[in-house]
N, C-alpha and C positions, 0 to 999 in steps of 0.2 A: 360658384362651386356647389356641387351636390355631393352628399355623402352616399357611398355605396359600400356594400360588404362583400369582400372576396370570399370564396368558398372556405378558406382556412380561418375565417372569422375576423380578420383584420379589417378595420374601417379605413377607407381611402376616400379622399376628397378629390373629385374629378371636375375639370373645367368642362362644363356642359356645352360650351361653344365648340369643343373639339369632337363631339360625338357625331359620327356619320350615320350609324344605324344601331338599332336595338332589336335583337332576335330572340325568340324563344324556341330552342332547338333540341330537346326540351329545356335544357339549362339556358339561362339568360346570358347572351353574349353581346357585349357592347363593343362595337368597332369604332375606333377613332379615325380621324382624318389622315393619320400617318400609317393606317392599316394595322396598328396594334390592337389586339383583341383581349378583352378582359371578361372573364367568366365571374358572374356575381350571384349572390343568393336571392336578391330581389327579383320579383316577377317583372316582365316587360312593362306592364301597365304602371307599376310602382315607379320604375325608372322614368317613364314618360311623365308621370305626375310631378316628379321632382324637377324634371327639366322645365315643365310648364311653370311651376312655381318660381323657379330661378329666373326664367325669362320675364315673368310678370314683375318680379322684384327689380330687375335691372331696368326695365322700361317704364315702370311706374313705382318709384320708391315709396310713395305715400300709401300704396296699397298694403293693407294688413295681411300678412301670411300667417295662417293659424296652424299649418301642418307641422311646424317646428323645424323644417329644413329650408 
């Protein structure tokens, strides 16, 4: 799971495996595999960094993640 912030300020934990795409249009829009779209405050690269950190943690649990997510 990764944490994202909706535009209204609420934090949501999202299953990163369900993310189909991340767009900057100019707002960041995350599209899930079920075609649900979520507009978030984070920039696209921030979301991608969180996804990569999550995948590293899942596939290599001994790897230390320092970003806090």
